[in-house]
C-alpha atoms as one frame of an Amber mdcrd trajectory, in Angstrom:
protein
   0.000   0.000   0.000   1.141   3.533  -0.756   2.353   5.899   1.927   1.196
   9.474   2.442   4.510  10.735   1.051   4.183   8.600  -2.088   0.662   9.878
  -2.668   1.770  13.496  -2.286   4.638  12.949  -4.736   2.519  11.145  -7.343
   1.971  12.642 -10.762  -1.153  14.786 -11.131  -1.968  12.818 -14.291  -2.340
   9.710 -12.139  -4.980  11.216  -9.806  -7.100   8.676  -7.913  -5.484   5.584
  -9.352  -6.104   2.185  -7.741  -3.288   2.616  -5.227  -4.545   5.999  -4.094
  -8.129   4.764  -3.843  -6.951   1.836  -1.726  -4.942   4.192   0.520  -7.990
   6.368   1.178 -10.278   3.345   1.563  -7.989   2.042   4.317  -7.793   5.472
   5.962 -11.596   5.759   5.964 -11.999   2.250   7.364  -9.533   3.068  10.160
 -11.438   6.263  10.962 -14.710   4.344  11.077 -13.203   1.628  13.267 -11.879
   4.180  15.741 -15.362   5.680  16.063 -17.230   2.393  16.404 -14.745   0.525
  18.603 -15.774   0.121  22.223 -14.384   3.056  24.113 -13.992   3.968  27.722
 -16.055   7.111  27.152 -19.213   7.685  29.108 -22.327   6.345  27.466 -25.110
   8.930  27.588 -27.564   6.321  28.805 -25.345   5.573  31.795 -25.082   9.133
  33.068 -26.234   9.487  36.630 -29.776  10.821  36.544 -29.889  11.328  40.281
 -30.817  14.930  40.948 -28.201  16.869  42.830 -29.418  19.002  45.687 -27.223
  21.934  44.760 -28.311  24.024  41.768 -24.785  24.365  40.415 -24.274  20.578
  40.634 -27.499  20.055  38.692 -26.360  22.547  36.076 -23.013  20.757  35.774
 -24.739  17.379  35.366 -27.044  18.795  32.713 -24.160  20.366  30.837 -22.203
  17.081  30.904 -25.259  15.259  29.577 -25.724  17.688  26.668 -22.022  17.588
  25.831 -22.242  13.786  25.613 -25.365  13.991  23.439 -23.642  16.468  21.140
 -20.536  14.263  20.873 -22.646  11.200  20.001 -24.476  13.187  17.314 -21.177
  14.357  15.823 -19.832  10.787  15.819 -22.988   9.521  14.102 -22.734  12.223
  11.448 -19.058  11.447  10.854 -19.790   7.712  10.522 -22.458   8.497   7.900
 -19.982  10.740   6.050 -17.342   7.994   6.140 -19.839   5.452   4.787 -20.736
   7.829   1.940 -17.043   8.360   1.168 -16.459   4.583   1.123 -19.342   4.272
  -1.343 -17.686   6.916  -3.561 -14.436   4.920  -3.399 -16.312   1.807  -4.590
 -18.023   3.673  -7.443 -14.868   5.525  -8.514 -16.289   8.972  -7.710 -14.028
   9.523  -4.693 -11.767  12.557  -4.909 -13.986  14.513  -7.287 -16.207  17.464
  -6.348 -19.910  16.664  -6.280 -20.748  20.181  -7.562 -18.150  20.781 -10.247
 -16.607  17.391 -11.004 -13.146  18.889 -10.443 -10.417  17.110  -8.506 -10.694
  17.819  -4.779  -6.959  17.424  -4.345  -4.775  14.997  -2.437  -3.778  17.533
   0.235  -7.409  18.316   1.085  -8.330  14.619   1.166  -5.423  13.840   3.470
  -6.662  16.494   5.881 -10.331  15.575   5.540 -10.869  12.218   3.809 -14.656
  12.669   3.805 -14.503  15.847   1.656 -17.134  15.984  -1.058 -16.263  19.381
  -2.531 -13.231  21.372  -3.591 -12.244  24.124  -1.174 -13.711  26.728  -3.544
 -17.027  24.887  -3.939 -17.252  24.382  -0.165 -16.634  28.096   0.420 -19.395
  28.969  -2.076 -21.823  26.587  -0.363 -21.045  28.043   3.075 -21.491  31.594
   1.751 -24.886  30.672   0.293 -25.956  29.125   3.585 -24.928  32.278   5.469
 -26.721  34.511   2.965 -29.955  32.533   3.189 -29.744  32.366   6.974 -29.589
  36.157   7.249 -32.251  36.841   4.623
């Protein structure tokens, strides 16, 4: 299997060849495994629901609960994104922008293997979201 250095040094004409696709498939599988492996983190269902007598203790418990809920939601979203990226690897669409069809770029994929858009397309999408949110 290729290394990160080999992928960065590869010819641009050889973008998303079989070796590169396999590299990113393995990276995505490792990411998914790290998220789904049993961890020593607190399960939100196991948080102590006993009401603390002190108001500040109750507030702390509530905040810890909502932090855990938020973390679980983020993990679930990331797992879905990884699964979608793995599907794109299988279909040969991985590494290409869903809006423009342009190459996303090896550097961007190394930083964020679940990327679906080029940096420019992502910036446009975020600008549109901000514009519609303020309208």
